[in-house]
C-alpha positions as CSV (number, residue, x, y, z in Angstrom):
1,X,78.1,-209.1,-138.7
2,X,80.2,-212.0,-137.7
3,X,78.8,-214.7,-135.4
4,X,80.0,-214.3,-131.7
5,X,80.7,-217.1,-129.4
6,X,78.8,-217.0,-126.2
7,X,81.2,-216.6,-123.3
8,X,81.0,-215.7,-119.7
9,X,81.7,-212.1,-118.9
10,X,85.0,-211.5,-116.9
11,X,84.8,-210.9,-113.2
12,X,85.4,-207.2,-113.5
13,X,82.5,-206.5,-115.7
14,X,79.5,-207.0,-113.4
15,X,80.7,-204.9,-110.5
16,X,81.4,-201.9,-112.8
17,X,78.1,-202.6,-114.8
18,X,76.0,-202.6,-111.5
19,X,77.8,-199.5,-110.1
20,X,77.0,-197.6,-113.4
21,X,73.4,-198.9,-113.2
22,X,73.1,-197.8,-109.6
23,X,74.3,-194.2,-110.5
24,X,71.9,-194.1,-113.4
25,X,69.0,-195.0,-111.1
26,X,70.0,-192.5,-108.4
27,X,70.3,-189.5,-110.8
28,X,67.0,-190.3,-112.4
29,X,65.0,-191.1,-109.1
30,X,66.6,-188.9,-106.5
31,X,64.1,-186.1,-105.3
32,X,62.5,-186.2,-108.7
33,X,59.5,-184.3,-107.3
34,X,61.8,-181.5,-106.1
35,X,63.6,-180.8,-109.4
36,X,62.3,-180.0,-111.8
37,X,60.5,-177.9,-109.4
38,X,56.9,-178.6,-110.5
39,X,54.8,-180.4,-113.1
40,X,54.4,-178.3,-116.3
41,X,51.2,-178.1,-118.1
42,X,51.8,-181.1,-120.5
43,X,52.6,-183.4,-117.6
44,X,49.5,-182.2,-115.8
45,X,47.4,-183.0,-118.9
46,X,49.0,-186.5,-119.2
47,X,48.3,-187.2,-115.6
48,X,44.7,-186.0,-115.4
49,X,43.6,-187.9,-118.5
50,X,45.2,-191.0,-117.3
51,X,43.5,-190.4,-114.0
52,X,40.1,-190.0,-115.8
53,X,40.7,-193.3,-117.7
54,X,41.5,-195.0,-114.4
55,X,38.3,-193.7,-112.8
56,X,35.8,-193.6,-115.6
57,X,37.2,-195.5,-118.6
58,X,37.1,-192.1,-120.6
59,X,39.3,-189.1,-121.0
60,X,38.5,-185.8,-119.2
61,X,36.3,-184.7,-122.1
62,X,34.3,-187.9,-122.0
63,X,35.8,-189.4,-125.0
64,X,36.5,-193.2,-125.2
65,X,40.2,-194.0,-124.8
66,X,41.8,-193.5,-128.2
67,X,44.3,-195.7,-129.9
68,X,46.5,-193.1,-131.6
69,X,46.2,-189.7,-129.8
70,X,44.3,-187.9,-127.0
71,X,42.7,-184.7,-127.7
72,X,44.0,-183.3,-124.4
73,X,44.5,-179.5,-124.9
74,X,43.5,-179.8,-128.5
75,X,47.0,-180.7,-129.6
76,X,46.3,-184.5,-129.9
77,X,49.1,-186.1,-127.9
78,X,50.3,-189.5,-128.9
79,X,48.5,-192.0,-126.7
80,X,51.0,-194.5,-125.3
81,X,52.4,-192.4,-122.3
82,X,48.8,-191.8,-121.0
83,X,48.3,-195.6,-120.8
84,X,51.8,-196.1,-119.2
85,X,50.9,-193.8,-116.2
86,X,47.5,-195.4,-115.6
87,X,49.0,-198.2,-113.5
88,X,51.5,-195.8,-111.8
89,X,48.7,-193.4,-110.8
90,X,46.6,-196.4,-109.5
91,X,49.5,-197.4,-107.3
92,X,50.9,-194.1,-106.2
93,X,48.0,-191.8,-106.7
94,X,47.7,-188.6,-108.8
95,X,50.9,-186.8,-108.1
96,X,54.2,-185.8,-109.6
97,X,56.0,-189.2,-108.9
98,X,53.4,-191.2,-110.6
99,X,53.4,-189.0,-113.8
100,X,57.2,-189.0,-114.0
101,X,57.9,-192.7,-113.0
102,X,57.6,-194.2,-116.6
103,X,60.1,-191.6,-118.0
104,X,62.5,-192.4,-115.1
105,X,62.3,-196.1,-115.7
106,X,62.9,-195.8,-119.4
107,X,65.7,-193.4,-118.7
108,X,67.6,-196.2,-117.0
109,X,66.6,-198.6,-119.9
110,X,68.2,-196.1,-122.3
111,X,71.4,-196.4,-120.4
112,X,71.4,-200.1,-120.7
113,X,70.2,-200.1,-124.4
114,X,72.9,-197.5,-125.5
115,X,75.6,-199.7,-123.9
116,X,74.3,-202.8,-125.7
117,X,74.3,-200.9,-129.1
118,X,78.0,-199.9,-128.4
119,X,78.8,-203.5,-127.6
120,X,77.1,-204.9,-130.6
121,X,78.8,-202.5,-133.1
122,X,82.2,-202.8,-131.7
123,X,83.0,-206.1,-133.4
124,X,84.1,-209.5,-132.5
125,X,86.8,-208.7,-129.9
126,X,84.9,-209.5,-126.6
127,X,87.0,-207.5,-124.2
128,X,86.9,-204.3,-126.2
129,X,83.1,-204.8,-126.8
130,X,82.4,-205.1,-123.1
131,X,84.6,-202.0,-122.3
132,X,82.7,-200.1,-125.0
133,X,79.5,-201.1,-123.4
134,X,80.5,-199.9,-120.0
135,X,81.9,-196.6,-121.5
136,X,78.7,-195.9,-123.3
137,X,76.6,-196.8,-120.3
138,X,78.8,-194.4,-118.2
139,X,78.5,-191.5,-120.7
140,X,74.8,-191.9,-121.0
141,X,74.3,-192.2,-117.2
142,X,75.6,-188.7,-116.6
143,X,74.7,-187.0,-119.8
144,X,72.9,-183.7,-119.2
145,X,70.7,-184.4,-122.3
146,X,69.7,-187.8,-121.0
147,X,69.2,-186.6,-117.3
148,X,67.0,-183.6,-118.2
149,X,64.4,-185.7,-120.2
150,X,64.5,-188.7,-117.8
151,X,63.3,-186.7,-114.7
152,X,60.0,-185.4,-116.2
153,X,57.0,-186.7,-118.0
154,X,58.4,-186.4,-121.6
155,X,56.7,-188.6,-124.2
156,X,59.8,-188.2,-126.3
157,X,61.9,-190.0,-123.7
158,X,59.7,-193.1,-124.0
159,X,59.9,-192.9,-127.8
160,X,63.7,-192.7,-127.6
161,X,63.8,-195.8,-125.4
162,X,61.6,-197.8,-128.0
163,X,63.9,-196.6,-130.8
164,X,67.0,-197.5,-128.9
165,X,65.7,-201.0,-128.1
166,X,64.4,-201.4,-131.7
167,X,68.1,-201.0,-132.7
168,X,69.2,-203.4,-130.1
169,X,66.9,-206.1,-131.0
170,X,67.8,-205.7,-134.7
171,X,71.5,-206.1,-133.8
172,X,70.7,-209.2,-131.7
173,X,68.9,-210.6,-134.8
174,X,72.0,-209.9,-136.9
175,X,74.1,-211.9,-134.5
176,X,71.8,-214.7,-133.6
177,X,69.7,-215.1,-136.8
178,X,66.7,-215.7,-134.5
179,X,63.4,-214.7,-136.0
180,X,61.9,-213.5,-132.7
181,X,64.4,-210.7,-132.5
182,X,63.2,-209.4,-135.8
183,X,59.7,-209.5,-134.6
184,X,60.4,-207.5,-131.4
185,X,62.5,-205.0,-133.5
186,X,59.5,-204.0,-135.5
187,X,57.3,-204.0,-132.4
188,X,59.6,-201.6,-130.7
189,X,59.9,-199.3,-133.6
190,X,56.1,-199.3,-133.9
191,X,55.5,-198.5,-130.3
192,X,57.8,-195.5,-130.6
193,X,55.4,-194.1,-133.1
194,X,52.6,-194.2,-130.6
195,X,54.6,-192.2,-128.1
196,X,56.0,-189.1,-129.8
197,X,55.4,-187.2,-133.2
198,X,59.0,-187.1,-134.5
199,X,59.3,-190.9,-134.0
200,X,56.6,-191.3,-136.7
201,X,59.2,-190.0,-139.2
202,X,62.3,-191.6,-137.7
203,X,61.1,-195.0,-136.8
204,X,59.9,-196.2,-140.3
205,X,63.2,-195.2,-141.9
206,X,65.2,-197.0,-139.2
207,X,63.1,-200.1,-139.5
208,X,63.5,-200.1,-143.3
209,X,67.3,-199.5,-143.0
210,X,67.5,-202.4,-140.6
211,X,65.5,-204.6,-142.8
212,X,67.8,-203.8,-145.7
213,X,70.9,-204.5,-143.5
214,X,69.5,-207.9,-142.5
215,X,69.0,-208.9,-146.2
216,X,72.4,-207.7,-147.3
217,X,74.2,-209.4,-144.4
218,X,72.4,-212.7,-145.0
219,X,73.2,-212.6,-148.7
220,X,76.7,-212.1,-148.0
221,X,76.8,-214.9,-145.5
222,X,74.5,-217.1,-147.7
223,X,72.2,-217.8,-144.8
224,X,69.0,-219.3,-146.4
225,X,68.1,-216.0,-147.9
226,X,65.0,-217.1,-149.5
227,X,63.5,-218.5,-146.2
228,X,64.5,-215.3,-144.4
229,X,62.9,-213.1,-147.1
230,X,59.7,-214.8,-146.4
231,X,60.1,-214.2,-142.6
232,X,60.9,-210.5,-143.3
233,X,57.8,-210.2,-145.5
234,X,55.6,-211.2,-142.7
235,X,57.6,-209.1,-140.2
236,X,57.1,-206.1,-142.5
237,X,53.4,-206.9,-142.7
238,X,53.3,-207.1,-138.9
239,X,54.9,-203.5,-138.8
240,X,52.4,-202.1,-141.2
241,X,49.6,-203.7,-139.2
242,X,50.8,-202.0,-136.1
243,X,51.3,-198.6,-137.6
244,X,48.2,-198.6,-139.8
245,X,46.0,-196.6,-137.3
246,X,48.8,-193.9,-137.3
247,X,48.9,-193.8,-141.0
248,X,45.1,-193.5,-141.3
249,X,45.1,-190.8,-138.7
250,X,47.3,-188.6,-140.9
251,X,44.2,-187.8,-143.1
252,X,42.4,-186.5,-140.0
253,X,41.8,-182.8,-140.1
254,X,42.9,-182.3,-136.5
255,X,46.3,-184.0,-137.2
256,X,46.9,-181.9,-140.2
257,X,46.1,-178.8,-138.2
258,X,48.6,-179.8,-135.5
259,X,51.3,-180.1,-138.2
260,X,50.3,-176.9,-139.8
261,X,50.8,-175.0,-136.6
262,X,54.5,-176.0,-136.2
263,X,55.9,-176.7,-139.6
264,X,58.1,-174.2,-141.7
265,X,55.7,-174.4,-144.6
266,X,53.1,-172.5,-142.6
267,X,55.3,-169.4,-142.5
268,X,53.5,-166.9,-144.8
269,X,56.5,-164.6,-144.7
270,X,58.4,-167.0,-147.0
271,X,55.7,-166.6,-149.7
272,X,55.8,-162.9,-149.3
273,X,59.6,-162.9,-149.7
274,X,59.3,-165.1,-152.8
275,X,56.8,-162.8,-154.4
276,X,58.9,-159.7,-153.5
277,X,62.1,-161.1,-155.1
278,X,60.2,-162.1,-158.3
279,X,58.7,-158.6,-158.6
280,X,62.1,-157.1,-158.2
281,X,63.3,-159.2,-161.1
282,X,60.2,-158.2,-163.1
283,X,58.9,-161.7,-163.0
284,X,61.5,-163.0,-165.4
285,X,61.2,-166.5,-166.3
286,X,64.4,-167.5,-164.4
287,X,63.2,-165.7,-161.3
288,X,60.3,-168.1,-161.0
289,X,62.7,-170.8,-160.4
290,X,65.5,-169.0,-158.5
291,X,63.1,-167.3,-156.1
292,X,60.5,-170.0,-155.9
293,X,59.1,-170.3,-152.4
294,X,60.4,-173.9,-152.2
295,X,63.9,-172.5,-152.6
296,X,63.4,-170.5,-149.6
297,X,61.7,-173.3,-147.7
298,X,64.8,-175.5,-148.5
299,X,67.2,-172.9,-147.3
300,X,65.2,-172.6,-144.0
301,X,65.1,-176.3,-143.6
302,X,68.9,-176.5,-144.1
303,X,69.5,-173.7,-141.7
304,X,67.3,-175.4,-139.0
305,X,69.0,-178.7,-139.7
306,X,72.5,-177.3,-139.2
307,X,71.6,-175.5,-136.1
308,X,71.3,-178.8,-134.3
309,X,75.1,-179.2,-134.8
310,X,76.0,-175.9,-133.4
311,X,78.6,-175.7,-130.7
312,X,76.4,-173.4,-128.6
313,X,73.5,-175.8,-128.7
314,X,75.4,-179.0,-128.2
315,X,78.2,-177.9,-125.8
316,X,77.7,-174.5,-124.3
317,X,74.2,-173.3,-123.4
318,X,71.9,-176.0,-124.9
319,X,68.3,-175.4,-125.9
320,X,66.9,-172.0,-125.1
321,X,63.8,-173.6,-123.8
322,X,64.1,-173.5,-120.0
323,X,62.6,-177.1,-119.7
324,X,65.0,-178.6,-122.2
325,X,68.3,-177.3,-120.7
326,X,69.8,-175.8,-117.5
327,X,71.2,-173.1,-119.7
328,X,74.6,-173.1,-118.0
329,X,75.5,-176.4,-119.7
330,X,74.9,-177.6,-123.2
331,X,73.0,-180.7,-124.1
332,X,76.4,-182.4,-123.8
333,X,79.5,-181.5,-121.8
334,X,82.0,-179.1,-123.2
335,X,84.9,-181.6,-123.5
336,X,82.6,-184.0,-125.4
337,X,83.0,-181.8,-128.4
338,X,86.5,-183.5,-128.7
339,X,85.1,-186.9,-128.2
340,X,82.4,-186.4,-130.8
341,X,85.1,-185.4,-133.3
342,X,87.3,-188.3,-132.4
343,X,84.4,-190.8,-132.4
344,X,83.5,-189.6,-135.9
345,X,87.1,-190.0,-137.1
346,X,87.1,-193.5,-135.6
347,X,83.9,-194.4,-137.5
348,X,85.4,-193.1,-140.8
349,X,88.8,-194.9,-140.3
350,X,87.1,-198.1,-139.4
351,X,84.1,-197.9,-141.7
352,X,81.6,-200.7,-141.4
353,X,77.9,-201.2,-141.9
354,X,77.1,-200.7,-138.1
355,X,78.7,-197.3,-138.2
356,X,76.9,-196.4,-141.5
357,X,73.6,-197.4,-139.8
358,X,74.4,-195.1,-136.8
359,X,75.2,-192.2,-138.9
360,X,72.0,-192.6,-140.9
361,X,70.1,-192.7,-137.7
362,X,71.7,-189.4,-136.8
363,X,71.1,-187.7,-140.2
364,X,67.5,-188.9,-140.5
365,X,66.7,-188.1,-136.8
366,X,67.3,-184.4,-137.2
367,X,64.9,-184.0,-140.1
368,X,61.6,-183.8,-138.1
369,X,63.1,-181.0,-135.9
370,X,64.4,-179.2,-139.0
371,X,60.9,-179.1,-140.6
372,X,59.5,-177.2,-137.6
373,X,59.8,-173.6,-136.7
374,X,61.6,-173.8,-133.3
375,X,65.3,-174.8,-134.0
376,X,67.5,-176.2,-132.6
377,X,65.2,-178.2,-130.5
378,X,66.5,-180.8,-127.9
379,X,63.1,-182.5,-127.4
380,X,62.3,-183.2,-131.0
381,X,65.9,-184.5,-131.6
382,X,66.0,-186.6,-128.5
383,X,65.7,-189.8,-130.5
384,X,69.1,-189.1,-132.0
385,X,70.8,-188.4,-128.7
386,X,71.9,-192.1,-128.4
387,X,74.0,-191.7,-131.5
388,X,75.8,-188.7,-130.1
389,X,76.5,-190.7,-127.0
390,X,77.8,-193.6,-128.9
391,X,80.0,-191.4,-131.0
392,X,81.3,-189.9,-127.7
393,X,82.0,-193.3,-126.3
394,X,84.1,-194.3,-129.2
395,X,85.8,-190.9,-129.1
396,X,86.7,-191.7,-125.4
397,X,88.1,-195.0,-126.4
398,X,90.1,-193.4,-129.3
399,X,91.5,-190.7,-127.1
400,X,92.7,-193.2,-124.5
401,X,94.2,-195.4,-127.1
402,X,96.0,-192.4,-128.7
403,X,97.3,-191.3,-125.4
404,X,98.5,-194.9,-124.7
405,X,100.4,-195.0,-128.0
406,X,102.0,-191.6,-127.2
407,X,103.1,-192.6,-123.7
408,X,104.5,-195.9,-124.9
409,X,106.5,-194.2,-127.6
410,X,107.7,-191.1,-125.9
411,X,107.6,-192.0,-122.0
412,X,108.8,-195.5,-121.8
413,X,109.1,-195.2,-117.9
414,X,105.4,-194.7,-117.7
415,X,104.6,-197.6,-120.1
416,X,102.9,-199.7,-117.5
417,X,100.6,-196.7,-116.8
418,X,99.9,-196.0,-120.5
419,X,96.2,-196.9,-120.2
420,X,95.5,-196.0,-116.6
421,X,96.8,-192.4,-116.8
422,X,94.7,-191.2,-119.7
423,X,91.7,-193.2,-118.3
424,X,92.0,-191.3,-115.0
425,X,92.2,-188.0,-116.8
426,X,89.0,-188.8,-118.8
427,X,87.2,-190.0,-115.7
428,X,88.4,-187.1,-113.7
429,X,87.2,-184.6,-116.3
430,X,83.8,-186.2,-116.4
431,X,83.6,-186.3,-112.7
432,X,84.3,-182.6,-112.4
433,X,81.8,-181.7,-115.2
434,X,79.0,-184.0,-113.7
435,X,79.4,-182.6,-110.3
436,X,79.1,-179.1,-111.6
437,X,76.1,-180.0,-113.7
438,X,74.4,-181.9,-110.8
439,X,75.0,-179.1,-108.4
440,X,73.5,-176.4,-110.8
441,X,70.7,-178.6,-111.8
442,X,69.7,-179.6,-108.3
443,X,70.2,-176.2,-106.4
444,X,70.5,-173.3,-108.8
445,X,68.2,-174.4,-111.7
446,X,65.0,-175.0,-109.7
447,X,65.3,-171.6,-108.1
448,X,66.3,-169.6,-111.2
449,X,64.0,-171.2,-113.8
450,X,61.0,-172.3,-111.8
451,X,58.9,-170.0,-114.0
452,X,59.7,-172.3,-116.9
453,X,57.8,-175.1,-115.1
454,X,54.8,-172.9,-114.3
455,X,55.6,-173.1,-110.6
456,X,52.9,-172.0,-108.2
457,X,49.7,-173.6,-109.5
458,X,49.7,-176.4,-107.0
459,X,50.2,-173.9,-104.2
460,X,47.4,-171.7,-105.6
461,X,45.0,-174.7,-105.9
462,X,45.7,-175.6,-102.2
463,X,45.1,-171.9,-101.0
464,X,41.9,-171.6,-103.2
465,X,40.4,-174.9,-101.9
466,X,40.9,-173.7,-98.3
467,X,38.7,-170.8,-98.9
468,X,36.5,-171.3,-101.9
469,X,33.5,-172.4,-99.9
470,X,33.4,-168.9,-98.3
471,X,33.1,-167.2,-101.7
472,X,30.4,-167.1,-104.3
473,X,32.8,-166.3,-107.0
474,X,36.6,-167.5,-107.4
475,X,39.0,-166.4,-110.1
476,X,42.2,-167.8,-111.1
477,X,44.2,-166.0,-113.8
478,X,45.7,-167.8,-116.8
479,X,48.9,-165.8,-116.6
480,X,50.9,-169.1,-116.4
481,X,49.2,-170.9,-119.2
482,X,46.4,-173.4,-118.3
483,X,45.1,-173.3,-114.7
484,X,41.9,-175.3,-115.3
485,X,43.6,-178.5,-115.9
486,X,46.1,-177.7,-113.0
487,X,43.1,-177.2,-110.7
488,X,41.5,-180.6,-111.7
489,X,44.9,-182.3,-111.2
490,X,46.0,-180.9,-107.9
491,X,42.5,-180.9,-106.4
492,X,42.0,-184.5,-107.7
493,X,38.6,-183.4,-109.1
494,X,36.3,-186.3,-109.9
495,X,36.6,-186.7,-113.8
496,X,32.9,-187.4,-114.0
497,X,32.2,-183.7,-113.0
498,X,34.6,-182.4,-115.6
499,X,33.0,-184.6,-118.3
500,X,29.5,-183.2,-117.4
501,X,30.6,-179.6,-118.2
502,X,28.7,-178.0,-121.0
503,X,30.9,-178.5,-124.1
504,X,29.4,-175.2,-125.5
505,X,31.1,-173.3,-122.8
506,X,34.3,-171.5,-123.6
507,X,37.3,-173.9,-123.6
508,X,40.9,-173.5,-122.7
509,X,42.6,-175.6,-125.3
510,X,40.2,-178.5,-124.3
511,X,40.0,-177.6,-120.5
512,X,36.9,-175.8,-119.6
513,X,37.2,-172.2,-118.3
514,X,34.2,-172.1,-115.8
515,X,33.9,-174.9,-113.2
516,X,31.4,-174.7,-110.4
517,X,32.1,-171.4,-108.7
518,X,35.6,-171.0,-110.2
519,X,36.3,-168.9,-113.4
520,X,39.7,-169.2,-115.1
521,X,40.3,-165.7,-116.6
522,X,42.9,-164.1,-118.8
523,X,43.6,-161.2,-116.6
524,X,42.8,-160.0,-113.0
525,X,41.0,-157.0,-114.3
526,X,38.2,-159.2,-115.6
527,X,37.5,-160.4,-112.1
528,X,34.5,-159.2,-110.2
529,X,34.1,-159.3,-106.5
530,X,35.2,-162.5,-104.9
531,X,38.3,-164.6,-104.3
532,X,41.2,-164.0,-106.7
533,X,44.5,-165.8,-107.3
534,X,46.8,-163.9,-109.7
535,X,50.4,-162.9,-110.1
536,X,51.8,-160.3,-107.6
537,X,52.1,-157.9,-110.5
538,X,48.4,-158.1,-111.4
539,X,47.4,-157.6,-107.8
540,X,49.4,-154.4,-107.8
541,X,48.0,-153.2,-111.0
542,X,44.5,-153.6,-109.6
543,X,45.5,-151.6,-106.6
544,X,46.7,-148.8,-109.0
545,X,43.3,-149.0,-110.7
546,X,41.7,-148.2,-107.4
547,X,40.1,-151.6,-106.8
548,X,39.6,-152.6,-103.1
549,X,41.9,-155.5,-102.2
550,X,42.3,-157.5,-99.0
551,X,45.4,-159.6,-99.5
552,X,45.2,-163.0,-97.8
553,X,48.5,-164.7,-98.6
554,X,51.5,-164.7,-101.1
555,X,53.1,-167.6,-102.8
556,X,56.8,-167.6,-103.1
557,X,58.9,-169.2,-105.8
558,X,61.8,-171.6,-104.8
559,X,64.2,-168.7,-104.5
560,X,61.8,-167.0,-102.0
561,X,60.5,-164.3,-104.4
562,X,56.7,-163.6,-104.2
563,X,55.2,-164.6,-107.6
564,X,51.4,-165.2,-106.7
565,X,48.9,-163.6,-104.5
566,X,45.5,-164.8,-103.2
567,X,43.2,-161.9,-102.1
568,X,39.7,-160.8,-101.6
569,X,38.5,-158.4,-104.3
570,X,35.5,-156.0,-103.6
């Protein structure tokens, strides 16, 4: 990349920059404890383990703080997010805001980082580069994909931020040739690997590709390549040192079990299908190759891979997981389908190494999600979201420039408005879509899809704690996943009490089922006499079975529909 002269930004830049930044902060912080409507189980697990570290120096199971991953529910979550929320819990207490604050902050940093990437890859023309920076920031600020994952405690959002800034620092090194930018590039990529599983695949490839780009660029520019190679050698060693604990953990049985639960190679149906086809071909020698199980695995991988580029996933309905999408909008806005295409055309027409790197980022970033059973998956592909947004930003630029050329050629009377008119059209279309998305996300979504966020456990804990002293036995059903950890979190149970629970007792994915006089049971039918908290449906089922019930209270969802009941069972 060519060296750029340092110049002051024009006057118009900073007011627009700060305005976009204000909007980015607003849409990530405003009423973040109201929508999404409640903490879901993974956020609760993150928060309570961080609280346990803060209070006792150990996780809730009594283990010393790990470097690579917390046992948590038995799914061994990457460790960094836990440590990030320790100080926020220390300041704000154990609550929704404290758990979500790091994701909100890095959501804003992603906006700034994507803008800087767009500026750096644009080229030497400063005015155009600054415009591209602002366009990319604006696109990222109001992106449904970016907003959804910046308002809840998603580790993937933190990993995406580190990946984005790893690329930013790498581009800074290309421009300035300063060695410290190379060091923080590798540091940022390494930190992403301590935050989310898919980053452990993506980050090493991006780091290696960036390193090769540096070497190629310096060779072309004849910038003391031998000296730089020595610096890069030590930078590479630094990266290997930082990531060595993760590499070593790959041999751990629990890590292997985690991967085995989610990868496509664990699908026994594929092996049965392979055997069936080979039998149908009378086990001919050619059938062993044509119908080999790895042929079927490859087809499944490619099918999963391509699903992440589907129109329905990207632009219409989004991820089917209720926590990953509002369902009424895609991961991106509908009109951005045009901008993605135009951005890709722009990249191909103006092919340069920065664009090649971005497309490599996109292609390698889909791989971890394609190797797993749930596809398409907005969370596992979140680290490639910035590439889509940068493509869209260049598509916006290309569309405005094409419209400008058309107006100047065919509508000479409007020549002085040749840029303003298409820009107003683009901004207006974005404004309408964003207002629609924000209204749906802030008003309809919390009411319609509160069940996807396990709404009700906080209210249950409050109701149970008001009355549990009056009952010998208390029962909370597991109909909405993992109530034990929710109880510890919302009642702010002293972690020392949880750590003392007999480890031989039945466990709920790492969270103990019995605690003091409370039992966390699968179904209400398993309850004996005492205080019971279950779904409304379970209470009615007990009544149909002839059990004596004295209903105490109901808990409504945000739409006003009764979903839980607390009652005395005789």
